[in-house]
N, C-alpha and C positions, 0 to 999 in steps of 0.2 A: 877697620875704621871704627873709632869709638862712636857710641850713640850720639853724643853731644855734637860732634862735628857733622855727622850725617844729618842730624836735625837742622843744624845751621845751613847745611848745603841745600836741604829740601826747602827751607824758608827762602834762601837766596834764589832758587829756581822759581818758586812761586812769585816772588817779588819781581823777578826779571820778566816773567810771563805777563804779569799785571802791567808793568811799565810798557811792554811791547804793545799790548792791547790799547792802552791809553794813547800811545804814539800813533797807532794805526787809525784810531778814531779821530784823532786830531788831524791827521793827513786827509782822511775822507771828508771831514767838515770843511777843511781849507779848500779842497778841490771843488766841493759843491758851492762854496761861497764864490769862488772865482767864476764858475760856470754861470751862476745867477747874476753876478755883476756884469759879465759879458752880455747876457740876455737883456738886462736892463739897459745897457748902453745901446744895444741895437734898437730896442723899442724907442728909446729917447731920440735916436737919430731919425727914425721914421716920423716922429711927431713934429 
């Protein structure tokens, strides 16, 4: 494999890992927001 294409492959792997981390963080935040919304709805029902 020529150096240039392996460098490009390495960059693609890093980019993919970065995008996966961003997606995971987004999913975690979305889950937390849903949980908090459910908690707030429960609190509002009691009031």
